[in-house]
PyMOL Python script that loads the backbone (N, CA, C, O; Angstrom):
from pymol import cmd

cmd.read_pdbstr("""\
ATOM      1  N   MET A   1      72.121   3.065  43.794  1.00  0.00           N
ATOM      2  CA  MET A   1      71.212   3.351  45.287  1.00  0.00           C
ATOM      3  C   MET A   1      70.117   4.145  45.213  1.00  0.00           C
ATOM      4  O   MET A   1      69.081   3.892  45.829  1.00  0.00           O
ATOM      5  N   ILE A   2      70.310   5.391  44.280  1.00  0.00           N
ATOM      6  CA  ILE A   2      68.994   6.273  44.296  1.00  0.00           C
ATOM      7  C   ILE A   2      68.047   5.694  43.636  1.00  0.00           C
ATOM      8  O   ILE A   2      66.873   5.918  43.931  1.00  0.00           O
ATOM      9  N   PHE A   3      68.462   4.674  42.417  1.00  0.00           N
ATOM     10  CA  PHE A   3      67.508   3.850  41.616  1.00  0.00           C
ATOM     11  C   PHE A   3      66.748   2.757  42.311  1.00  0.00           C
ATOM     12  O   PHE A   3      65.616   2.521  41.888  1.00  0.00           O
ATOM     13  N   PHE A   4      67.214   2.059  43.320  1.00  0.00           N
ATOM     14  CA  PHE A   4      66.633   1.353  44.154  1.00  0.00           C
ATOM     15  C   PHE A   4      65.436   2.192  45.093  1.00  0.00           C
ATOM     16  O   PHE A   4      64.264   1.865  45.276  1.00  0.00           O
ATOM     17  N   LYS A   5      66.073   3.212  45.533  1.00  0.00           N
ATOM     18  CA  LYS A   5      65.190   3.952  46.766  1.00  0.00           C
ATOM     19  C   LYS A   5      64.075   4.442  45.637  1.00  0.00           C
ATOM     20  O   LYS A   5      63.012   4.507  46.253  1.00  0.00           O
ATOM     21  N   LYS A   6      63.897   4.746  44.510  1.00  0.00           N
ATOM     22  CA  LYS A   6      63.071   5.297  43.631  1.00  0.00           C
ATOM     23  C   LYS A   6      62.104   4.106  43.421  1.00  0.00           C
ATOM     24  O   LYS A   6      60.917   4.354  43.631  1.00  0.00           O
ATOM     25  N   ILE A   7      62.391   3.011  43.087  1.00  0.00           N
ATOM     26  CA  ILE A   7      61.929   1.881  42.829  1.00  0.00           C
ATOM     27  C   ILE A   7      60.895   1.328  44.122  1.00  0.00           C
ATOM     28  O   ILE A   7      59.743   0.907  44.023  1.00  0.00           O
ATOM     29  N   PHE A   8      61.731   1.487  45.341  1.00  0.00           N
ATOM     30  CA  PHE A   8      61.170   1.132  46.204  1.00  0.00           C
ATOM     31  C   PHE A   8      59.965   1.894  46.708  1.00  0.00           C
ATOM     32  O   PHE A   8      58.904   1.367  47.045  1.00  0.00           O
ATOM     33  N   LEU A   9      60.231   3.164  46.726  1.00  0.00           N
ATOM     34  CA  LEU A   9      58.991   4.241  47.090  1.00  0.00           C
ATOM     35  C   LEU A   9      57.873   4.286  46.043  1.00  0.00           C
ATOM     36  O   LEU A   9      56.786   4.767  46.361  1.00  0.00           O
ATOM     37  N   GLN A  10      58.071   3.842  44.897  1.00  0.00           N
ATOM     38  CA  GLN A  10      57.016   3.646  43.882  1.00  0.00           C
ATOM     39  C   GLN A  10      56.249   2.445  44.121  1.00  0.00           C
ATOM     40  O   GLN A  10      55.028   2.565  44.222  1.00  0.00           O
ATOM     41  N   VAL A  11      56.834   1.200  44.237  1.00  0.00           N
ATOM     42  CA  VAL A  11      56.096   0.172  45.058  1.00  0.00           C
ATOM     43  C   VAL A  11      55.426   0.401  46.315  1.00  0.00           C
ATOM     44  O   VAL A  11      54.263   0.039  46.494  1.00  0.00           O
ATOM     45  N   LEU A  12      56.007   0.896  47.056  1.00  0.00           N
ATOM     46  CA  LEU A  12      55.371   1.410  48.467  1.00  0.00           C
ATOM     47  C   LEU A  12      54.076   2.188  48.189  1.00  0.00           C
ATOM     48  O   LEU A  12      53.026   1.855  48.740  1.00  0.00           O
ATOM     49  N   ASP A  13      54.141   3.170  47.381  1.00  0.00           N
ATOM     50  CA  ASP A  13      53.041   4.097  47.008  1.00  0.00           C
ATOM     51  C   ASP A  13      51.862   3.409  46.340  1.00  0.00           C
ATOM     52  O   ASP A  13      50.706   3.763  46.575  1.00  0.00           O
ATOM     53  N   THR A  14      52.179   2.376  45.464  1.00  0.00           N
ATOM     54  CA  THR A  14      51.163   1.769  44.730  1.00  0.00           C
ATOM     55  C   THR A  14      50.669   0.890  45.630  1.00  0.00           C
ATOM     56  O   THR A  14      49.478   0.625  45.463  1.00  0.00           O
ATOM     57  N   TYR A  15      51.305   0.265  46.684  1.00  0.00           N
ATOM     58  CA  TYR A  15      50.863  -0.778  47.414  1.00  0.00           C
ATOM     59  C   TYR A  15      49.669  -0.017  48.115  1.00  0.00           C
ATOM     60  O   TYR A  15      48.514  -0.445  48.118  1.00  0.00           O
ATOM     61  N   GLN A  16      50.128   1.301  48.779  1.00  0.00           N
ATOM     62  CA  GLN A  16      49.174   2.063  49.780  1.00  0.00           C
ATOM     63  C   GLN A  16      47.927   2.680  48.788  1.00  0.00           C
ATOM     64  O   GLN A  16      46.788   2.696  49.255  1.00  0.00           O
ATOM     65  N   TYR A  17      48.112   3.060  47.752  1.00  0.00           N
ATOM     66  CA  TYR A  17      47.012   3.470  47.023  1.00  0.00           C
ATOM     67  C   TYR A  17      46.197   2.332  46.871  1.00  0.00           C
ATOM     68  O   TYR A  17      45.015   2.614  47.065  1.00  0.00           O
ATOM     69  N   GLU A  18      46.377   1.258  46.620  1.00  0.00           N
ATOM     70  CA  GLU A  18      45.494   0.132  46.239  1.00  0.00           C
ATOM     71  C   GLU A  18      44.905  -0.178  47.740  1.00  0.00           C
ATOM     72  O   GLU A  18      43.761  -0.632  47.778  1.00  0.00           O
ATOM     73  N   MET A  19      45.508   0.004  48.819  1.00  0.00           N
ATOM     74  CA  MET A  19      44.928  -0.433  50.273  1.00  0.00           C
ATOM     75  C   MET A  19      43.873   0.778  50.523  1.00  0.00           C
ATOM     76  O   MET A  19      42.846   0.580  51.172  1.00  0.00           O
ATOM     77  N   GLU A  20      44.135   1.820  50.065  1.00  0.00           N
ATOM     78  CA  GLU A  20      43.140   3.177  50.422  1.00  0.00           C
ATOM     79  C   GLU A  20      41.807   2.916  49.555  1.00  0.00           C
ATOM     80  O   GLU A  20      40.630   2.980  49.911  1.00  0.00           O
ATOM     81  N   SER A  21      42.292   2.644  48.473  1.00  0.00           N
ATOM     82  CA  SER A  21      40.761   2.476  47.399  1.00  0.00           C
ATOM     83  C   SER A  21      40.160   1.174  47.884  1.00  0.00           C
ATOM     84  O   SER A  21      38.990   1.119  47.506  1.00  0.00           O
ATOM     85  N   THR A  22      40.489   0.186  48.527  1.00  0.00           N
ATOM     86  CA  THR A  22      39.802  -0.755  49.009  1.00  0.00           C
ATOM     87  C   THR A  22      39.174  -0.428  50.527  1.00  0.00           C
ATOM     88  O   THR A  22      38.244  -1.174  50.833  1.00  0.00           O
ATOM     89  N   TYR A  23      39.448   0.310  51.256  1.00  0.00           N
ATOM     90  CA  TYR A  23      38.928   0.633  52.426  1.00  0.00           C
ATOM     91  C   TYR A  23      37.613   1.156  52.218  1.00  0.00           C
ATOM     92  O   TYR A  23      37.276   1.948  51.338  1.00  0.00           O
ATOM     93  N   GLN A  24      36.700   0.498  53.359  1.00  0.00           N
ATOM     94  CA  GLN A  24      35.422   0.963  53.339  1.00  0.00           C
ATOM     95  C   GLN A  24      34.983   1.401  54.747  1.00  0.00           C
ATOM     96  O   GLN A  24      35.229   0.626  55.671  1.00  0.00           O
ATOM     97  N   GLU A  25      34.405   2.476  54.985  1.00  0.00           N
ATOM     98  CA  GLU A  25      34.124   2.966  56.271  1.00  0.00           C
ATOM     99  C   GLU A  25      32.848   2.197  56.839  1.00  0.00           C
ATOM    100  O   GLU A  25      31.868   2.173  56.095  1.00  0.00           O
ATOM    101  N   ASN A  26      32.772   1.674  57.865  1.00  0.00           N
ATOM    102  CA  ASN A  26      31.654   0.873  58.346  1.00  0.00           C
ATOM    103  C   ASN A  26      31.443   1.587  59.887  1.00  0.00           C
ATOM    104  O   ASN A  26      32.063   1.237  60.892  1.00  0.00           O
ATOM    105  N   SER A  27      30.536   2.547  59.833  1.00  0.00           N
ATOM    106  CA  SER A  27      29.998   3.440  60.948  1.00  0.00           C
ATOM    107  C   SER A  27      28.692   3.317  61.110  1.00  0.00           C
ATOM    108  O   SER A  27      27.847   3.385  60.218  1.00  0.00           O
ATOM    109  N   MET A  28      28.478   3.098  62.488  1.00  0.00           N
ATOM    110  CA  MET A  28      26.984   3.184  62.821  1.00  0.00           C
ATOM    111  C   MET A  28      26.190   4.129  62.611  1.00  0.00           C
ATOM    112  O   MET A  28      24.997   3.930  62.381  1.00  0.00           O
ATOM    113  N   LEU A  29      26.834   5.531  62.667  1.00  0.00           N
ATOM    114  CA  LEU A  29      26.250   6.818  62.559  1.00  0.00           C
ATOM    115  C   LEU A  29      25.876   6.774  60.654  1.00  0.00           C
ATOM    116  O   LEU A  29      24.740   7.011  60.244  1.00  0.00           O
ATOM    117  N   THR A  30      26.830   6.497  59.876  1.00  0.00           N
ATOM    118  CA  THR A  30      26.704   6.641  58.636  1.00  0.00           C
ATOM    119  C   THR A  30      25.417   5.785  58.248  1.00  0.00           C
ATOM    120  O   THR A  30      24.452   6.209  57.614  1.00  0.00           O
ATOM    121  N   ASN A  31      25.582   4.550  58.732  1.00  0.00           N
ATOM    122  CA  ASN A  31      24.700   3.788  58.279  1.00  0.00           C
ATOM    123  C   ASN A  31      23.358   3.914  58.789  1.00  0.00           C
ATOM    124  O   ASN A  31      22.373   3.297  58.384  1.00  0.00           O
ATOM    125  N   LEU A  32      23.406   4.780  59.727  1.00  0.00           N
ATOM    126  CA  LEU A  32      22.114   5.203  60.118  1.00  0.00           C
ATOM    127  C   LEU A  32      21.360   6.145  59.289  1.00  0.00           C
ATOM    128  O   LEU A  32      20.149   6.060  59.083  1.00  0.00           O
ATOM    129  N   PHE A  33      22.073   6.971  58.864  1.00  0.00           N
ATOM    130  CA  PHE A  33      21.749   7.934  57.747  1.00  0.00           C
ATOM    131  C   PHE A  33      21.214   7.381  56.289  1.00  0.00           C
ATOM    132  O   PHE A  33      20.267   7.826  55.640  1.00  0.00           O
ATOM    133  N   VAL A  34      22.176   6.176  55.925  1.00  0.00           N
ATOM    134  CA  VAL A  34      22.384   5.653  54.598  1.00  0.00           C
ATOM    135  C   VAL A  34      20.860   4.727  54.668  1.00  0.00           C
ATOM    136  O   VAL A  34      19.908   4.861  53.899  1.00  0.00           O
ATOM    137  N   GLU A  35      20.955   3.893  55.683  1.00  0.00           N
ATOM    138  CA  GLU A  35      20.091   2.665  55.571  1.00  0.00           C
ATOM    139  C   GLU A  35      18.451   3.377  56.260  1.00  0.00           C
ATOM    140  O   GLU A  35      17.429   2.984  55.697  1.00  0.00           O
ATOM    141  N   ASN A  36      18.361   3.986  56.974  1.00  0.00           N
ATOM    142  CA  ASN A  36      17.241   4.411  58.016  1.00  0.00           C
ATOM    143  C   ASN A  36      17.251   5.922  57.988  1.00  0.00           C
ATOM    144  O   ASN A  36      17.679   6.567  58.945  1.00  0.00           O
ATOM    145  N   LYS A  37      16.720   6.556  56.754  1.00  0.00           N
ATOM    146  CA  LYS A  37      16.951   8.026  56.877  1.00  0.00           C
ATOM    147  C   LYS A  37      15.811   8.785  58.181  1.00  0.00           C
ATOM    148  O   LYS A  37      15.915   9.915  58.660  1.00  0.00           O
ATOM    149  N   PHE A  38      14.922   7.886  58.454  1.00  0.00           N
ATOM    150  CA  PHE A  38      14.032   8.880  59.255  1.00  0.00           C
ATOM    151  C   PHE A  38      14.643   8.909  60.742  1.00  0.00           C
ATOM    152  O   PHE A  38      14.716   9.908  61.456  1.00  0.00           O
ATOM    153  N   LEU A  39      15.089   7.539  61.078  1.00  0.00           N
ATOM    154  CA  LEU A  39      15.556   7.724  62.498  1.00  0.00           C
ATOM    155  C   LEU A  39      16.771   8.585  62.548  1.00  0.00           C
ATOM    156  O   LEU A  39      16.972   9.262  63.557  1.00  0.00           O
ATOM    157  N   GLY A  40      17.621   8.616  61.514  1.00  0.00           N
ATOM    158  CA  GLY A  40      18.750   9.474  61.572  1.00  0.00           C
ATOM    159  C   GLY A  40      18.225  11.083  61.864  1.00  0.00           C
ATOM    160  O   GLY A  40      18.594  11.707  62.859  1.00  0.00           O
ATOM    161  N   TRP A  41      17.299  11.647  60.822  1.00  0.00           N
ATOM    162  CA  TRP A  41      17.144  12.878  60.889  1.00  0.00           C
ATOM    163  C   TRP A  41      16.170  13.218  62.283  1.00  0.00           C
ATOM    164  O   TRP A  41      16.247  14.254  62.942  1.00  0.00           O
ATOM    165  N   PHE A  42      15.318  12.163  62.524  1.00  0.00           N
ATOM    166  CA  PHE A  42      14.584  12.347  63.820  1.00  0.00           C
ATOM    167  C   PHE A  42      15.565  12.486  65.228  1.00  0.00           C
ATOM    168  O   PHE A  42      15.262  13.260  66.136  1.00  0.00           O
ATOM    169  N   GLY A  43      16.585  11.758  65.256  1.00  0.00           N
ATOM    170  CA  GLY A  43      17.569  11.861  66.100  1.00  0.00           C
ATOM    171  C   GLY A  43      17.953  13.100  66.248  1.00  0.00           C
ATOM    172  O   GLY A  43      17.814  13.674  67.328  1.00  0.00           O
ATOM    173  N   LEU A  44      18.613  13.824  64.936  1.00  0.00           N
ATOM    174  CA  LEU A  44      19.147  15.064  65.024  1.00  0.00           C
ATOM    175  C   LEU A  44      18.052  16.068  65.356  1.00  0.00           C
ATOM    176  O   LEU A  44      18.306  16.998  66.121  1.00  0.00           O
ATOM    177  N   PHE A  45      16.897  15.927  64.837  1.00  0.00           N
ATOM    178  CA  PHE A  45      15.947  17.039  65.385  1.00  0.00           C
ATOM    179  C   PHE A  45      15.989  16.940  66.889  1.00  0.00           C
ATOM    180  O   PHE A  45      16.229  17.965  67.528  1.00  0.00           O
ATOM    181  N   ILE A  46      15.750  15.640  67.600  1.00  0.00           N
ATOM    182  CA  ILE A  46      15.457  15.563  68.714  1.00  0.00           C
ATOM    183  C   ILE A  46      16.684  16.394  69.520  1.00  0.00           C
ATOM    184  O   ILE A  46      16.372  17.265  70.331  1.00  0.00           O
ATOM    185  N   ILE A  47      18.212  16.050  69.227  1.00  0.00           N
ATOM    186  CA  ILE A  47      19.325  16.549  69.908  1.00  0.00           C
ATOM    187  C   ILE A  47      19.140  18.319  69.573  1.00  0.00           C
ATOM    188  O   ILE A  47      19.175  19.222  70.409  1.00  0.00           O
ATOM    189  N   PHE A  48      18.974  18.420  68.349  1.00  0.00           N
ATOM    190  CA  PHE A  48      18.831  20.149  68.042  1.00  0.00           C
ATOM    191  C   PHE A  48      17.831  20.850  69.234  1.00  0.00           C
ATOM    192  O   PHE A  48      18.136  21.888  69.822  1.00  0.00           O
ATOM    193  N   PHE A  49      16.820  20.230  69.427  1.00  0.00           N
ATOM    194  CA  PHE A  49      15.540  21.020  70.054  1.00  0.00           C
ATOM    195  C   PHE A  49      15.813  20.574  71.548  1.00  0.00           C
ATOM    196  O   PHE A  49      15.248  21.326  72.343  1.00  0.00           O
ATOM    197  N   SER A  50      16.417  19.713  72.045  1.00  0.00           N
ATOM    198  CA  SER A  50      16.835  19.731  73.172  1.00  0.00           C
ATOM    199  C   SER A  50      17.730  20.709  73.743  1.00  0.00           C
ATOM    200  O   SER A  50      17.720  21.179  74.881  1.00  0.00           O
ATOM    201  N   ILE A  51      18.633  20.981  72.619  1.00  0.00           N
ATOM    202  CA  ILE A  51      19.958  21.889  73.334  1.00  0.00           C
ATOM    203  C   ILE A  51      19.041  23.559  73.342  1.00  0.00           C
ATOM    204  O   ILE A  51      19.136  24.442  74.193  1.00  0.00           O
ATOM    205  N   PHE A  52      18.175  23.547  72.066  1.00  0.00           N
ATOM    206  CA  PHE A  52      17.543  24.998  72.011  1.00  0.00           C
ATOM    207  C   PHE A  52      16.747  24.858  73.353  1.00  0.00           C
ATOM    208  O   PHE A  52      16.850  25.854  74.070  1.00  0.00           O
ATOM    209  N   ALA A  53      16.198  24.135  73.708  1.00  0.00           N
ATOM    210  CA  ALA A  53      15.138  23.948  74.813  1.00  0.00           C
ATOM    211  C   ALA A  53      15.889  24.455  76.393  1.00  0.00           C
ATOM    212  O   ALA A  53      15.480  25.187  77.294  1.00  0.00           O
ATOM    213  N   ILE A  54      17.120  23.697  76.206  1.00  0.00           N
ATOM    214  CA  ILE A  54      17.965  24.027  77.390  1.00  0.00           C
ATOM    215  C   ILE A  54      18.333  25.399  77.465  1.00  0.00           C
ATOM    216  O   ILE A  54      18.249  26.038  78.514  1.00  0.00           O
ATOM    217  N   PHE A  55      18.823  25.974  76.162  1.00  0.00           N
ATOM    218  CA  PHE A  55      19.393  27.375  76.062  1.00  0.00           C
ATOM    219  C   PHE A  55      17.755  28.520  76.652  1.00  0.00           C
ATOM    220  O   PHE A  55      17.937  29.433  77.458  1.00  0.00           O
ATOM    221  N   VAL A  56      16.593  28.277  76.186  1.00  0.00           N
ATOM    222  CA  VAL A  56      15.555  29.190  76.109  1.00  0.00           C
ATOM    223  C   VAL A  56      15.190  28.913  77.930  1.00  0.00           C
ATOM    224  O   VAL A  56      14.956  29.822  78.726  1.00  0.00           O
ATOM    225  N   PHE A  57      15.219  27.800  78.178  1.00  0.00           N
ATOM    226  CA  PHE A  57      14.581  27.736  79.818  1.00  0.00           C
ATOM    227  C   PHE A  57      15.823  28.355  80.571  1.00  0.00           C
ATOM    228  O   PHE A  57      15.480  29.151  81.445  1.00  0.00           O
ATOM    229  N   GLN A  58      17.120  28.187  80.445  1.00  0.00           N
ATOM    230  CA  GLN A  58      18.220  28.752  81.241  1.00  0.00           C
ATOM    231  C   GLN A  58      17.915  30.497  81.084  1.00  0.00           C
ATOM    232  O   GLN A  58      17.982  31.241  82.062  1.00  0.00           O
ATOM    233  N   PHE A  59      17.596  30.957  79.778  1.00  0.00           N
ATOM    234  CA  PHE A  59      17.349  32.415  79.526  1.00  0.00           C
ATOM    235  C   PHE A  59      16.435  32.751  80.453  1.00  0.00           C
ATOM    236  O   PHE A  59      16.674  33.685  81.218  1.00  0.00           O
ATOM    237  N   LEU A  60      15.094  31.945  80.534  1.00  0.00           N
ATOM    238  CA  LEU A  60      13.981  32.355  81.139  1.00  0.00           C
ATOM    239  C   LEU A  60      14.393  32.653  82.707  1.00  0.00           C
ATOM    240  O   LEU A  60      13.909  33.578  83.360  1.00  0.00           O
ATOM    241  N   ASP A  61      15.346  31.737  83.188  1.00  0.00           N
ATOM    242  CA  ASP A  61      15.734  31.506  84.585  1.00  0.00           C
ATOM    243  C   ASP A  61      16.601  32.696  84.819  1.00  0.00           C
ATOM    244  O   ASP A  61      16.553  33.268  85.908  1.00  0.00           O
ATOM    245  N   TRP A  62      17.378  33.100  83.878  1.00  0.00           N
ATOM    246  CA  TRP A  62      18.141  34.270  84.303  1.00  0.00           C
ATOM    247  C   TRP A  62      17.312  35.458  84.235  1.00  0.00           C
ATOM    248  O   TRP A  62      17.508  36.303  85.108  1.00  0.00           O
ATOM    249  N   GLU A  63      16.432  35.675  83.369  1.00  0.00           N
ATOM    250  CA  GLU A  63      15.551  36.794  83.356  1.00  0.00           C
ATOM    251  C   GLU A  63      14.611  36.797  84.819  1.00  0.00           C
ATOM    252  O   GLU A  63      14.443  37.718  85.619  1.00  0.00           O
ATOM    253  N   SER A  64      14.197  35.709  84.827  1.00  0.00           N
ATOM    254  CA  SER A  64      13.101  35.797  86.397  1.00  0.00           C
ATOM    255  C   SER A  64      14.128  36.328  87.485  1.00  0.00           C
ATOM    256  O   SER A  64      13.745  37.175  88.293  1.00  0.00           O
ATOM    257  N   LYS A  65      15.493  35.818  87.520  1.00  0.00           N
ATOM    258  CA  LYS A  65      16.150  36.041  88.719  1.00  0.00           C
ATOM    259  C   LYS A  65      16.584  37.617  88.559  1.00  0.00           C
ATOM    260  O   LYS A  65      16.598  38.281  89.595  1.00  0.00           O
ATOM    261  N   ASP A  66      16.875  38.140  87.546  1.00  0.00           N
ATOM    262  CA  ASP A  66      16.939  39.688  87.097  1.00  0.00           C
ATOM    263  C   ASP A  66      15.713  40.355  87.932  1.00  0.00           C
ATOM    264  O   ASP A  66      15.862  41.289  88.719  1.00  0.00           O
ATOM    265  N   LYS A  67      14.522  39.744  87.641  1.00  0.00           N
ATOM    266  CA  LYS A  67      13.502  40.734  87.847  1.00  0.00           C
ATOM    267  C   LYS A  67      13.478  40.709  89.519  1.00  0.00           C
ATOM    268  O   LYS A  67      13.379  41.747  90.173  1.00  0.00           O
ATOM    269  N   ASN A  68      13.571  39.526  90.055  1.00  0.00           N
ATOM    270  CA  ASN A  68      13.438  39.322  91.369  1.00  0.00           C
ATOM    271  C   ASN A  68      14.534  40.415  92.100  1.00  0.00           C
ATOM    272  O   ASN A  68      14.165  41.037  93.096  1.00  0.00           O
ATOM    273  N   ASN A  69      15.537  40.556  91.689  1.00  0.00           N
ATOM    274  CA  ASN A  69      16.546  41.266  92.152  1.00  0.00           C
ATOM    275  C   ASN A  69      16.527  42.731  92.235  1.00  0.00           C
ATOM    276  O   ASN A  69      17.074  43.430  93.087  1.00  0.00           O
ATOM    277  N   LYS A  70      15.762  43.126  91.148  1.00  0.00           N
ATOM    278  CA  LYS A  70      15.286  44.840  91.018  1.00  0.00           C
ATOM    279  C   LYS A  70      14.317  44.961  91.990  1.00  0.00           C
ATOM    280  O   LYS A  70      13.760  46.043  92.176  1.00  0.00           O
TER     281      LYS A  70
END
""", "prot")
cmd.dss("prot")
cmd.show_as("cartoon", "prot")
cmd.util.cbc("prot")
cmd.orient("prot")
């Protein structure tokens, strides 16, 4: 019984290994950086500076409210 269990697990392991080696990711984000690097990096640039601008303007708003309260 243990012998058959060992063989079954070995066959299952081999089959899983073959399935994982043939799997290929099809992601739009990955393709954006691989196929069109300019748009990918430009998009990240826009996102980064948009978040940065939000923090800067929020900080300026807090500072102006603090000055008005004094």
